[in-house]
C-alpha positions in Angstrom: 76.7 34.1 262.0 74.3 36.1 259.8 76.3 39.3 260.5 79.5 37.6 259.4 77.9 36.3 256.2 76.6 39.8 255.4 80.0 41.3 256.0 81.7 38.7 253.8 79.1 39.3 251.1 79.6 43.1 251.3 83.4 42.7 251.0 82.9 40.4 248.0 80.7 43.0 246.3 83.3 45.7 246.8 86.0 43.5 245.4 83.9 42.7 242.3 83.1 46.4 241.9 86.8 47.2 241.9 87.6 44.5 239.4 84.8 45.7 237.2 86.1 49.2 237.4 89.6 48.1 236.4 88.4 45.9 233.6 86.2 48.7 232.1 82.7 50.0 232.0 79.6 47.9 232.1 77.2 47.9 229.1 75.0 50.5 230.7 78.0 52.7 231.6 79.4 52.3 228.1 76.0 53.4 226.7 76.1 56.5 228.9 79.7 57.3 227.9 78.9 57.0 224.2 75.7 59.1 224.4 77.6 61.6 226.4 80.3 61.7 223.8 77.6 62.2 221.1 76.2 65.2 223.0 79.6 66.7 223.3 80.3 66.2 219.6 77.1 68.0 218.6 78.1 71.0 220.8 81.7 70.9 219.4 80.7 71.6 215.8 79.5 75.2 216.1 82.2 76.0 218.6 85.0 74.8 216.3 83.5 76.6 213.3 83.1 79.8 215.3 86.6 79.7 216.7 88.0 79.0 213.2 86.2 82.2 212.0 87.8 84.1 214.9 91.3 82.9 214.0 90.7 83.7 210.3 91.0 80.2 209.0 88.7 77.8 207.2 86.0 75.9 209.3 87.6 72.5 208.6 90.9 73.8 210.2 88.9 74.2 213.5 87.0 70.9 213.1 90.2 68.9 212.4 91.8 70.5 215.5 88.7 69.5 217.6 88.9 65.9 216.3 92.7 65.4 216.7 93.2 67.2 219.9 90.1 65.7 221.4 91.1 62.2 220.4 94.7 62.3 221.6 94.0 63.9 224.9 91.0 61.6 225.6 93.4 58.6 225.2 96.5 59.9 226.9 95.3 62.9 229.0 95.7 63.3 232.7 92.0 63.3 233.5 89.3 61.0 232.1 86.1 62.9 231.2 87.9 66.1 230.1 87.2 67.3 226.6 89.7 69.3 224.5 89.4 71.0 221.1 89.8 74.4 219.4 89.1 77.2 221.9 88.5 80.9 221.7 91.3 81.7 224.2 93.8 80.4 221.6 91.9 81.7 218.5 92.1 85.4 219.6 95.9 85.0 219.8 96.2 83.3 216.4 94.3 85.9 214.4 97.2 88.4 214.2 99.6 85.6 213.1 97.3 84.4 210.4 96.5 87.9 209.1 100.2 88.9 208.9 101.8 85.6 207.8 99.2 83.1 206.6 97.8 79.8 207.8 101.0 77.8 207.1 102.8 79.8 209.8 100.0 79.0 212.1 100.5 75.3 211.6 104.2 75.7 212.3 103.4 77.6 215.4 101.0 74.9 216.6 103.8 72.3 216.2 106.3 74.4 218.2 103.6 75.2 220.8 103.1 71.4 221.2 106.8 70.8 221.7 106.9 73.5 224.4 104.0 71.9 226.2 105.6 68.4 226.0 108.8 69.9 227.6 106.6 71.4 230.3 105.3 68.0 231.1 108.7 66.3 231.0 110.1 68.8 233.4 106.9 68.5 235.6 106.1 72.2 235.4 102.4 71.3 235.7 102.8 70.9 239.4 103.0 74.6 239.8 99.3 74.8 239.1 99.0 73.9 242.8 100.1 77.4 243.6 96.9 78.9 242.1 94.8 79.9 245.2 91.2 78.8 245.6 90.1 82.5 245.2 91.8 82.6 241.8 90.0 79.3 240.8 86.6 80.9 241.8 87.4 83.9 239.7 88.5 81.8 236.8 85.3 79.7 236.9 83.1 82.7 237.1 85.0 84.6 234.4 84.9 81.6 232.0 81.2 81.1 232.6 80.6 84.8 231.6 82.9 84.3 228.6 80.9 81.2 227.5 77.6 83.2 227.9 78.9 86.2 225.9 80.2 83.9 223.2 76.6 82.7 222.6 75.5 86.2 221.7 77.1 85.7 218.3 74.4 83.2 217.5 71.8 85.9 217.7 73.4 87.6 214.7 72.5 87.0 211.1 75.1 87.1 208.3 74.0 88.3 204.9 75.5 87.4 201.5 78.2 90.0 201.8 79.3 88.7 205.2 77.9 91.6 207.1 76.3 90.7 210.5 73.2 92.2 212.0 71.3 91.4 215.2 68.1 89.3 214.9 64.9 91.2 215.1 61.2 90.4 214.9 59.8 86.9 214.7 63.2 85.3 214.1 64.5 86.7 217.4 61.4 85.6 219.4 61.4 82.2 217.8 65.1 81.7 218.6 64.6 82.8 222.2 61.6 80.5 222.6 63.6 77.5 221.3 66.5 78.4 223.7 64.1 78.5 226.6 62.5 75.2 225.5 65.9 73.6 225.2 66.8 74.7 228.8 63.5 73.5 230.1 64.0 70.0 228.5 67.5 69.7 230.0 66.0 70.7 233.4 63.1 68.3 233.2 64.6 65.2 231.6 66.7 64.0 234.5 63.5 64.1 236.7 61.8 61.7 234.2 64.6 59.4 233.1 68.3 59.1 233.2 68.6 56.6 230.4 70.3 59.2 228.1 71.9 62.6 228.6 69.4 65.5 229.0 71.3 67.8 226.6 71.1 65.1 223.8 67.4 64.8 224.4 67.0 68.5 224.1 69.0 68.8 220.9 67.1 65.9 219.3 63.6 67.1 220.3 64.2 70.7 219.3 65.8 69.7 215.9 62.8 67.4 215.1 60.4 70.2 216.0 62.2 72.7 213.8 62.3 70.4 210.8 58.7 69.1 211.1 57.2 72.5 211.6 59.6 74.3 209.3 60.5 76.9 211.9 62.6 79.6 210.2 65.6 79.9 212.6 69.3 79.8 211.9 71.0 76.4 211.9 74.5 75.0 211.9 74.6 74.9 208.1 74.0 78.7 208.0 77.4 79.2 209.7 79.4 77.0 207.3 79.5 73.6 205.7 81.1 71.0 208.0 81.6 68.5 205.2 85.1 67.4 204.4 87.5 64.4 204.1 90.1 62.9 206.3 92.9 65.3 207.5 96.1 64.7 205.6 99.7 64.9 206.8 101.7 67.8 205.5 104.8 69.6 206.8 104.0 73.3 207.2 105.4 75.1 204.1 107.4 77.7 205.8 111.1 78.5 205.5 113.2 76.5 208.0 115.4 79.3 209.2 115.9 81.6 212.2 113.6 84.3 210.7 110.7 81.9 210.8 111.6 80.9 214.4 111.7 84.6 215.3 108.2 85.0 213.9 106.5 81.9 215.4 108.3 81.6 218.8 106.6 84.5 220.6 103.2 83.2 219.5 104.1 79.6 220.4 105.1 80.6 223.9 101.9 82.5 224.5 99.7 79.8 223.1 101.5 77.1 225.0 101.1 79.0 228.3 97.4 79.8 227.7 96.7 76.3 226.6 98.3 74.7 229.6 96.8 77.1 232.1 93.3 76.6 230.8 93.8 72.8 230.6 95.3 72.4 234.1 92.6 74.6 235.7 90.0 72.6 233.8 91.7 69.4 235.0 91.4 70.6 238.6 87.8 71.6 238.2 86.8 68.2 236.6 88.9 66.5 239.3 86.8 68.2 242.1 83.6 67.0 240.4 84.8 63.4 239.8 86.9 63.1 242.9 90.2 62.4 241.0 93.6 63.8 241.6 97.0 64.2 239.9 97.8 63.9 236.2 99.0 67.5 235.6 102.3 66.5 234.0 100.6 63.8 232.0 98.0 66.3 230.8 100.8 68.7 229.7 102.5 65.9 227.6 99.1 64.8 226.1 98.2 68.4 225.2 101.6 68.9 223.6 101.5 65.7 221.6 98.0 66.5 220.4 99.1 69.9 219.2 102.2 68.6 217.4 100.1 66.1 215.5 97.4 68.7 214.8 100.0 71.1 213.3 101.1 68.4 210.9 97.5 67.6 209.9 96.1 71.0 209.2 94.5 71.9 212.5 94.6 75.1 214.4 95.6 73.5 217.7 93.6 73.5 221.0 93.4 72.9 224.7 90.9 71.7 227.3 87.4 73.2 226.9 85.6 73.8 230.2 82.2 74.2 228.6 82.3 70.8 226.7 84.0 69.2 229.7 81.1 70.2 231.9 78.6 69.0 229.3 80.4 65.6 229.3 80.6 65.3 233.1 77.1 66.3 233.8 75.9 64.0 231.1 77.5 61.0 232.8 80.9 60.9 231.1 83.5 59.8 233.6 85.8 57.7 231.5 88.1 58.0 228.5 85.4 56.4 226.3 83.3 59.5 226.3 86.1 61.7 225.0 87.1 59.1 222.4 83.5 58.8 221.3 83.1 62.6 221.0 86.1 62.8 218.7 85.0 59.9 216.6 81.5 61.2 216.3 82.9 64.5 215.2 84.9 62.8 212.4 81.8 60.9 211.4 79.9 64.2 211.1 82.6 65.6 208.9 82.8 62.6 206.6 79.3 61.2 206.4 76.7 63.1 208.4 77.3 66.8 207.6 73.8 67.2 206.1 72.1 66.0 209.3 74.3 68.1 211.6 73.8 71.2 209.5 70.0 70.9 210.2 70.5 71.4 214.0 69.2 74.8 215.1 71.7 77.0 216.7 69.1 77.9 219.3 69.3 74.3 220.7 73.1 74.5 221.1 72.8 77.9 222.7 70.3 76.5 225.2 72.7 73.7 226.1 75.6 76.2 226.6 73.4 78.5 228.7 72.7 75.5 231.0 76.5 75.0 231.1 76.9 78.6 232.2 74.4 78.1 235.0 76.2 74.9 236.1 79.7 76.4 235.7 79.3 79.7 237.5 80.4 79.4 241.2 77.2 80.9 242.7 78.6 80.1 246.2 81.3 82.7 245.6 78.8 85.4 246.6 78.6 83.9 250.0 82.3 83.3 250.1 83.1 86.9 249.4 81.0 88.0 252.4 83.0 85.7 254.7 86.6 86.0 253.5 88.9 89.0 253.9 88.4 91.9 251.6 91.7 91.1 249.8 90.4 87.6 248.9 87.1 88.9 247.7 89.0 91.5 245.6 91.0 88.7 243.9 87.8 86.8 243.0 86.3 89.9 241.3 89.7 90.9 239.7 90.3 87.5 238.1 86.7 87.3 236.9 87.0 90.8 235.3 90.4 90.2 233.7 89.2 86.8 232.3 86.3 88.5 230.6 88.1 91.6 229.3 91.5 90.2 228.5 92.2 86.4 228.6 92.5 83.5 231.0 96.3 83.4 231.2 96.7 87.1 232.1 93.8 86.7 234.7 95.5 83.8 236.4 98.9 85.5 236.5 97.3 88.7 237.9 95.4 86.7 240.5 98.5 84.8 241.7 100.6 87.9 241.9 98.0 89.8 243.8 97.4 86.9 246.2 101.2 86.5 246.7 101.6 90.3 247.4 98.7 90.2 249.9 100.3 87.1 251.6 103.7 88.8 251.7 102.2 92.0 253.2 100.3 90.0 255.9 103.3 87.9 256.7 105.6 90.9 256.9 103.4 92.4 259.6 103.9 89.3 261.8 107.6 89.9 262.6 107.9 91.1 266.2 110.4 91.0 269.0 110.1 91.2 272.8 113.2 91.7 274.9 114.1 90.3 278.3 117.2 89.7 280.5 119.4 86.7 279.8 119.4 84.0 282.4 122.7 82.5 281.2 124.8 85.6 280.5 124.8 88.4 283.1 124.0 91.8 281.7 122.9 90.5 278.3 119.6 91.4 276.6 117.7 88.6 274.8 115.3 89.5 271.9 112.7 86.8 271.2 112.0 87.0 267.5 108.6 85.9 266.3 107.4 85.5 262.7 109.1 84.8 259.4 112.0 86.9 258.3 112.0 87.4 254.5 112.2 90.2 252.0 108.8 91.6 253.1 109.7 91.8 256.8 113.4 92.6 256.5 113.1 96.4 256.8 110.7 96.1 259.8 113.1 93.6 261.5 116.0 96.1 261.3 113.9 98.9 262.8 113.3 96.8 266.0 116.9 97.2 267.4 118.7 100.2 268.9 122.4 99.3 269.2 123.3 102.6 271.0 120.9 101.9 273.9 121.4 98.1 274.1 123.9 96.5 276.5 127.3 95.2 275.5 125.9 91.7 274.6 122.7 91.1 272.7 121.2 87.7 271.9 118.7 87.2 269.1 116.6 84.1 269.8 115.0 82.7 266.6 113.2 79.7 268.2 109.9 81.2 267.1 111.1 82.6 263.7 112.7 81.4 260.6 115.1 82.9 258.0 113.5 82.4 254.6 115.6 84.0 251.9 118.6 86.1 251.0 116.9 89.3 252.2 116.6 87.7 255.6 120.3 87.0 255.6 121.1 90.5 254.5 118.9 91.9 257.3 120.7 89.9 260.0 124.1 91.0 258.6 122.9 94.7 258.6 121.8 94.4 262.3 125.1 92.7 263.1 127.1 95.4 261.4 125.3 98.1 263.4 126.1 96.3 266.7 129.7 95.8 265.6 130.0 99.5 264.7 128.7 100.3 268.3 131.5 98.0 269.7 129.0 95.4 271.0 128.6 91.7 270.6 125.6 90.0 268.9 124.7 86.3 269.2 122.1 84.3 267.3 120.3 81.4 268.9 117.6 78.9 268.0 118.2 78.7 264.3 117.1 75.5 262.6 119.4 73.5 260.3 118.1 75.1 257.1 118.7 78.6 258.5 122.1 77.5 259.7 122.9 76.4 256.1 121.7 79.7 254.7 123.9 81.7 257.0 127.0 79.5 256.6 126.5 79.1 252.9 126.5 82.9 252.3 130.2 83.1 253.3 129.6 86.3 255.3 128.9 85.1 258.8 131.4 82.8 260.7 129.3 80.4 262.6 130.0 77.8 265.3 129.4 74.3 264.0 128.8 72.9 267.4 125.1 71.8 267.3 122.9 69.7 269.5 122.3 66.5 267.4 119.2 65.5 269.4 117.2 68.7 269.0 118.6 69.8 265.6 119.0 73.4 266.9 122.0 75.5 266.1 123.5 76.9 269.3 124.9 80.4 269.7 126.1 81.9 266.4 128.5 84.4 267.8 129.1 87.5 265.7 132.1 89.2 267.2 134.3 92.0 266.0 136.1 91.2 262.8 133.7 88.4 261.8 131.2 90.4 259.8 131.1 91.6 256.2 134.2 89.8 255.1 136.5 90.8 258.0 138.7 87.9 259.2 
């Protein structure tokens, strides 16, 4: 009886928990989400300003993009907990466009970029992110961690009145390094003491108070640029609406859309692994596209998912859309009302936060993985990491996928084999048992197996343990059949599945017998006789 009551009570708790989850977060969860959003917003400010400088636009252009893209994707995106905003991967592409044609062309490009991303979502192109191998994901994560680390090096430079930058030296450098270390220590210790608020927020707050109280002479956010501004206003980009403009902005829009979606979808997968969520790729494409279209009309530089800020959010407890919405709204509040306070935050505190993100983001287990996997997989991890650091994310992922595909094709091509035996059903015939996939990579090897001059008058190819994959496979079968025909001999094909049968008959070259076994779904003897190959009738 007691066991039954406990079982019922347990089921009741699970039901109530599911109902609470559907209805929304509890007060304690909401507090965690909001504080996590505040932490992310504080980290977004210097990032947005820095990326605006990289792109050659005003700081507010980067801040508006972080606010609008962050808000829209937080509400409509495919993965709660993800953070989006202005990113360096996009900024490095934008700089040439801004330098050659001006910021208005950038806004028009961002709008077109968003439209392309929406179309990618509508046509469900986001599902192709599943084709990215795990080794490429490891390389992507490692490369991005290194990129985040290297990006923080800029905060150890001082800009003089003429805009010239020099590396920190002397007491300023040592004080900055000390504050960075103190920030990292606070982030590490805080969860062991309390989990009432995010550790990065506690670190930023304590370090800022210490710097202000003791008047420690280190650079702060205000030294980068002022973050004060008004609400973003709607404006159609002032560019000529003609084909010449389209010719200028389309190449940039395509590149930006591709980079933005690749980084966003890979971040979506990474956050999904941490939070245990799946799906949402097409939804994320549409959300990113809609956010960029809106951003382009409101004077923003566009953006995509940010793995660093997403990791800050997730590790700080942000699991719902509320954290992303809060981050965007806090960012707007900073711009409108609290710029003076935000500009007092020492850059060292934000660098310390990002260094902890680097430590948490880097896939340290990849060193063990590379010792256990084949050399080709280890090479892909290192290659994607290197290309991410020295080029950009989109190129790195494409290179990784291509190399992985070539390695797979090479390995699969070596699996095609054939053993021959005497036929039990046809006297004097030789049967070749084909094993392995027949496709473009194994087609040449397949043709080298047979010797029509030495084979008997009737040869049977048994494909029960093989499969025709593509047009190259069809061409290889036709070439072998042609060789046997030229030698005056008969070739038969057996054991082809329905899809292989459709491939052969659909090509219009081989005349095949339609008599099939409906129970076993196996095509019986495809007889290739004299006059039936290569268009002969």
